[in-house]
C-alpha positions in Angstrom: 2.5 0.4 2.2 4.7 -2.1 -0.6 4.6 -5.5 -1.5 6.9 -7.0 1.2 5.0 -5.5 4.2 1.6 -6.1 2.6 3.3 -10.3 2.6 4.4 -9.9 6.0 1.1 -8.4 7.4 -1.0 -11.4 5.5 1.6 -13.9 6.9 1.2 -12.9 10.8 -2.3 -12.9 10.4 -2.5 -16.1 8.8 -0.9 -17.6 12.1 -3.9 -16.7 14.2 -7.4 -17.3 14.6 -10.1 -15.3 12.5 -13.6 -14.7 13.5 -16.7 -14.2 12.2 -19.2 -11.0 11.5 -22.0 -10.6 13.2 -23.9 -10.8 9.8 -26.3 -13.9 10.6 -30.0 -13.9 11.3 -31.4 -11.4 13.8 -34.4 -11.5 16.5 -36.5 -8.5 16.3 -39.3 -7.6 18.1 -43.0 -6.5 17.3 -41.4 -3.0 18.7 -38.5 -3.2 16.7 -36.0 -4.1 19.5 -33.2 -6.4 18.4 -32.8 -9.1 20.7 -29.6 -10.7 19.4 -27.7 -10.8 16.0 -25.7 -13.9 15.5 -22.9 -14.8 13.7 -22.2 -15.5 10.1 -21.6 -19.2 8.9 -21.9 -22.7 10.5 -20.1 -22.0 13.5 -22.2 -21.9 16.3 -21.6 -19.3 19.2 -25.3 -18.9 20.7 -27.4 -15.7 20.6 -25.3 -12.7 21.7 -28.2 -10.7 23.2 -28.4 -7.3 23.3 -31.1 -6.6 26.2 -30.2 -4.3 29.0 -33.1 -3.1 30.5 -35.4 -5.9 30.9 -37.5 -4.6 33.4 -38.3 -1.4 31.2 -38.9 -3.9 27.8 -41.6 -5.8 29.4 -43.1 -2.4 30.6 -43.5 -1.4 27.1 -44.4 -5.0 25.8 -47.0 -5.0 28.5 -48.2 -1.4 27.3 -48.4 -2.0 23.8 -50.3 -4.9 24.5 -53.2 -3.2 26.5 -53.1 -0.8 24.0 -53.7 -3.2 20.8 -54.4 -6.3 21.7 -52.0 -7.6 19.5 -51.3 -11.1 20.9 -47.6 -11.1 19.3 -46.3 -8.4 22.4 -47.4 -10.9 24.7 -45.6 -13.8 23.0 -42.4 -11.6 22.8 -42.6 -10.6 26.7 -42.5 -14.6 26.7 -39.3 -14.5 24.9 -37.8 -12.2 27.2 -38.7 -14.2 30.0 -37.0 -16.5 28.5 -33.6 -14.7 28.0 -33.7 -13.9 31.6 -34.1 -17.3 32.3 -37.4 -17.4 34.0 -38.5 -20.3 32.9 -41.2 -20.9 34.8 -43.1 -17.2 34.5 -42.7 -17.7 30.9 -44.3 -20.9 30.5 -47.6 -20.0 32.3 -47.2 -16.8 30.3 -47.2 -19.2 27.2 -49.8 -21.3 28.0 -52.3 -18.3 28.6 -51.3 -17.5 25.3 -52.6 -20.6 24.0 -56.2 -20.7 25.5 -56.1 -16.4 24.2 -55.1 -17.6 20.9 -54.3 -21.5 19.7 -52.5 -23.0 17.9 -50.4 -20.6 17.1 -47.0 -22.1 15.9 -44.4 -19.9 17.7 -46.6 -20.9 21.3 -46.2 -24.6 20.7 -42.6 -24.1 19.8 -41.4 -21.9 23.0 -43.6 -24.3 25.2 -41.8 -27.4 23.8 -38.4 -25.5 24.6 -39.5 -24.3 28.4 -40.5 -27.7 29.0 -37.4 -29.1 28.1 -35.6 -26.5 29.7 -37.0 -27.5 33.0 -36.9 -31.4 32.6 -40.7 -32.6 31.6 -39.1 -34.0 28.0 -42.4 -36.1 27.6 -44.3 -32.8 27.8 -41.5 -31.1 25.6 -41.9 -33.8 22.8 -45.8 -33.3 22.0 -45.4 -29.5 22.2 -42.2 -29.8 19.5 -44.3 -32.4 17.1 -47.3 -29.9 17.6 -45.2 -27.0 16.6 -44.3 -29.2 13.5 -47.8 -30.3 12.8 -48.8 -26.1 12.5 -45.3 -25.2 10.8 -42.6 -27.6 9.4 -40.3 -25.5 7.8 -39.6 -22.9 10.7 -36.1 -23.2 12.4 -34.5 -23.6 8.8 -36.8 -27.2 8.9 -34.9 -28.5 11.8 -37.5 -29.1 14.5 -37.2 -33.2 13.2 -34.1 -32.9 14.9 -35.3 -31.5 18.0 -37.6 -34.6 18.4 -35.0 -36.8 18.2 -32.9 -35.0 20.9 -36.0 -35.2 23.2 -36.3 -38.6 22.1 -32.9 -39.7 23.8 -33.3 -37.9 26.5 -36.8 -39.8 27.1 -35.2 -43.4 26.5 -32.3 -42.1 28.7 -29.9 -43.3 26.0 -26.5 -43.0 27.0 -23.0 -42.3 25.2 -26.1 -41.0 22.2 -24.5 -41.1 18.8 -24.7 -38.8 16.1 -25.9 -41.6 13.8 -28.9 -41.8 16.0 -29.5 -38.1 16.3 -28.7 -37.3 12.5 -29.9 -41.0 10.7 -25.7 -40.7 9.4 -22.1 -40.8 10.1 -19.3 -39.6 8.4 -17.1 -43.0 8.9 -14.0 -43.3 11.2 -10.9 -42.2 9.3 -8.8 -38.9 9.6 -11.0 -37.3 7.2 -14.6 -37.5 7.7 -16.6 -39.0 4.5 -20.2 -39.1 3.1 -22.6 -40.5 0.5 -25.0 -37.7 0.7 -25.5 -35.1 -1.8 -24.4 -31.2 -2.0 -27.9 -30.1 -1.4 -28.4 -33.0 1.1 -25.4 -32.1 3.6 -25.6 -28.4 3.2 -29.6 -28.9 4.8 -28.4 -31.0 7.4 -25.3 -28.6 8.5 -27.7 -26.1 8.5 -30.4 -27.8 10.5 -27.5 -28.9 12.8 -26.2 -25.4 13.4 -29.5 -24.5 14.1 -30.1 -26.4 16.8 -26.9 -26.5 18.2 -26.9 -22.7 18.2 -30.3 -22.2 20.5 -28.5 -24.7 22.5 -25.8 -22.8 23.2 -27.5 -19.9 24.1 -29.3 -21.3 27.3 -27.0 -24.3 28.3 -23.5 -24.2 29.0 -20.6 -26.7 28.7 -20.9 -29.3 29.5 -23.4 -31.1 27.9 -23.5 -34.7 26.0 -25.9 -34.2 23.4 -24.6 -30.8 22.5 -20.6 -32.3 22.1 -22.4 -35.3 19.7 -24.1 -32.2 17.6 -20.8 -30.0 17.4 -19.0 -33.3 16.1 -20.8 -34.2 13.4 -21.2 -30.5 12.3 -17.2 -30.1 12.4 -17.4 -33.1 10.4 -19.9 -31.4 7.8 -18.2 -28.5 7.8 -14.8 -30.1 7.1 -16.5 -32.3 4.1 -17.7 -28.9 2.8 -14.5 -27.7 2.4 -14.1 -24.8 5.4 -11.1 -27.1 7.3 -10.4 -23.8 9.7 -14.0 -23.6 10.8 -14.1 -27.0 11.4 -11.4 -27.3 13.8 -13.0 -24.4 15.3 -16.2 -26.6 16.0 -14.6 -29.9 17.6 -12.9 -27.6 20.2 -16.5 -26.5 20.8 -17.3 -30.1 20.9 -14.5 -31.0 23.4 -15.3 -27.9 25.4 -19.2 -29.1 25.2 -17.0 -32.5 26.8 -16.7 -35.2 23.8 -14.3 -37.6 24.2 -14.3 -40.0 21.8 -10.3 -40.5 20.0 -11.5 -40.2 16.8 -11.7 -36.5 17.5 -8.2 -35.8 18.5 -7.1 -37.8 15.1 -9.0 -35.6 13.2 -7.3 -32.9 15.0 -3.9 -33.8 15.0 -4.4 -34.8 10.9 -5.2 -31.1 10.5 -2.7 -29.8 12.0 -0.1 -31.6 11.0 -1.0 -30.5 7.4 -0.9 -27.2 8.1 2.8 -27.5 9.3 3.6 -29.5 6.0 2.2 -26.6 4.3 4.4 -23.8 5.8 7.5 -26.2 6.4 7.1 -26.3 2.1 7.1 -22.7 2.0 9.8 -22.3 4.3 12.0 -24.5 2.4 11.1 -23.1 -1.2 11.7 -19.5 0.5 14.8 -21.1 1.7 16.1 -22.3 -1.6 14.8 -19.0 -3.5 17.4 -16.5 -1.4 20.3 -19.0 -1.4 19.8 -19.3 -5.3 19.8 -15.1 -5.6 23.1 -14.7 -3.6 24.9 -17.3 -5.3 24.1 -15.4 -8.7 26.6 -13.0 -10.1 23.9 -11.2 -11.8 21.8 -8.6 -10.9 21.5 -8.8 -6.8 19.3 -6.6 -5.3 20.9 -6.5 -1.4 17.6 -4.9 0.0 15.2 -7.7 -1.7 17.7 -10.3 -0.2 17.3 -8.6 3.6 13.8 -8.5 3.2 13.3 -12.3 1.7 16.2 -13.1 4.9 13.0 -11.4 7.0 10.8 -13.0 5.3 12.2 -16.5 6.3 12.6 -15.9 9.7 9.0 -14.9 10.1 8.1 -17.9 8.1 10.4 -20.3 10.6 8.6 -18.7 13.1 5.3 -19.7 12.4 6.5 -23.2 11.3 8.1 -23.5 14.8 5.0 -22.2 16.5 2.8 -25.1 14.8 4.8 -27.7 15.5 5.1 -26.7 19.0 1.0 -26.6 18.9 1.5 -29.8 16.9 3.3 -31.5 20.1 0.9 -30.0 22.5 -2.0 -31.1 20.8 -0.2 -34.6 20.4 0.1 -35.4 24.1 -2.8 -33.9 25.2 -5.1 -35.8 23.2 -2.5 -38.9 23.8 -4.1 -41.7 25.3 -2.3 -42.2 28.7 -1.8 -46.1 27.9 1.8 -46.0 28.1 1.7 -44.6 31.3 -1.1 -46.9 33.1 1.1 -49.9 31.4 4.4 -48.5 32.8 2.4 -47.6 36.5 1.1 -51.0 36.5 4.7 -52.5 35.9 6.4 -50.6 38.4 3.6 -51.2 41.5 
């Protein structure tokens, strides 16, 4: 493959979304079964569960527990029940495990999560707090955020803010800003990612708290420098119901900059071709034709980006003008 063909392929690929690989955290049960493997990076997708035959797996875990009396097999059975969304059955099992072998972190954490999933947030708060007392570093040290989420639910806070949940904000300009250090930002972004990724595994759109956390995660990822991933997270936030106009401003600003970049590249390539055509020395016709083809492709890319930007603008734009006109014509 020559350099020109490689250039064309790269040029086409950059106009489409890229996706992360499954190279993140995994969940392996005591019997060696892999339950899920997560995507690498800070864009949450929820867990990709691999279990196919739940009945067979649960039977095997029961058999191994009876054979070894190892409580981990029983705990894993509870997790499988959670994956099946059999929350009441899983809760009953974990409460039994707590009686058999009290003060295990995984037991307290799962009981807290299950109480939250069935809507008993005060009980959930109590058990998550207990799990932190047992092991404050587990779940990427993010359970403090779990408590804040539960606090918002218990207090029934309407239009809960990101600042309430994560104790900071990223300003109201088109580019998010922070006073946090790189280390603090990295720690906070991982904590938010963990909590959001867990919730997206079991809670589908729309959900206010998930939408707010996704927006704040997008802000952090943007500050870190992963602009494309920040846009993906912003779009997830909107899917979960985030409606603040600030997210639209940040999306539009990103797409405007992308459009300007390709527009400049298009002009540079056009000027180069024009210069070669006017030159009287060593004109390579094949090279000129190849550059013309590249210019066409780049022009199409710019056009697609422009159309996308226009579509995004009108999609995000408030309907104030329409409302004024509608009122005027009444």
